[in-house]
C-alpha positions in Angstrom: 111.6 99.2 116.0 114.2 96.6 114.9 114.5 96.0 111.2 113.2 92.5 111.5 109.8 93.6 112.8 108.8 95.7 109.7 110.0 92.7 107.5 107.6 90.4 109.5 104.8 92.9 109.0 105.5 93.1 105.3 105.5 89.3 105.0 102.3 89.1 106.9 100.6 91.6 104.7 101.8 89.7 101.6 100.5 86.4 103.0 97.1 88.0 103.7 96.9 89.3 100.2 97.8 85.9 98.7 95.1 84.4 100.9 92.5 86.9 99.5 93.6 86.0 95.9 93.4 82.3 96.7 89.9 82.8 98.1 88.7 84.6 95.0 86.5 82.7 92.6 88.6 80.9 90.0 88.7 82.6 86.6 87.6 85.9 87.9 90.1 88.7 87.0 91.7 90.4 90.0 92.7 94.0 90.1 96.3 93.2 91.1 97.5 96.8 90.7 94.9 98.0 93.2 95.4 95.1 95.5 99.2 95.6 95.6 98.7 99.4 96.3 96.3 98.6 99.1 98.7 96.1 100.6 101.6 98.6 100.4 99.5 101.2 102.1 98.5 98.7 104.8 102.1 98.1 105.5 102.9 101.8 105.6 100.1 102.4 108.0 101.2 99.6 110.2 104.9 100.3 110.2 105.2 104.1 109.9 102.0 105.2 111.7 101.8 102.2 114.2 98.4 101.4 112.8 97.1 104.9 113.4 96.8 107.2 110.4 94.4 105.4 108.1 92.8 108.7 107.1 96.1 110.3 106.0 97.2 107.1 104.2 93.8 106.9 102.4 94.1 110.5 101.3 97.6 109.9 99.9 96.5 106.7 98.2 93.5 108.5 96.5 95.8 111.4 95.4 98.3 108.9 93.9 95.6 107.0 92.1 94.1 110.1 90.7 97.5 111.2 89.4 98.3 107.8 87.9 94.9 107.6 86.2 95.7 110.7 84.2 98.9 109.5 82.6 99.5 106.8 80.1 101.8 103.8 80.5 103.9 105.2 77.7 104.5 108.4 79.6 105.3 106.4 82.8 107.9 104.4 80.9 109.5 107.6 79.5 109.7 109.0 83.1 111.2 105.8 84.4 113.7 105.6 81.5 115.0 109.2 82.3 116.1 108.2 85.8 
């Protein structure tokens, strides 16, 4: 797959997410962290698994979310600062 095709798919996923946010009721908080994670995984499924692999991607996403929910933002910052 040429490099330009994954870029198009990423752009399409971003545009779709922007449309979902635009359609949301005004003043209602949006779970941007969750939405961006979902969008990222949609792109991964589309590009890496050719649209097939939703079960695997969903399992990876759940595991990542479970891990991140157990750590504080301070701990995350410390880990990022060490790199």
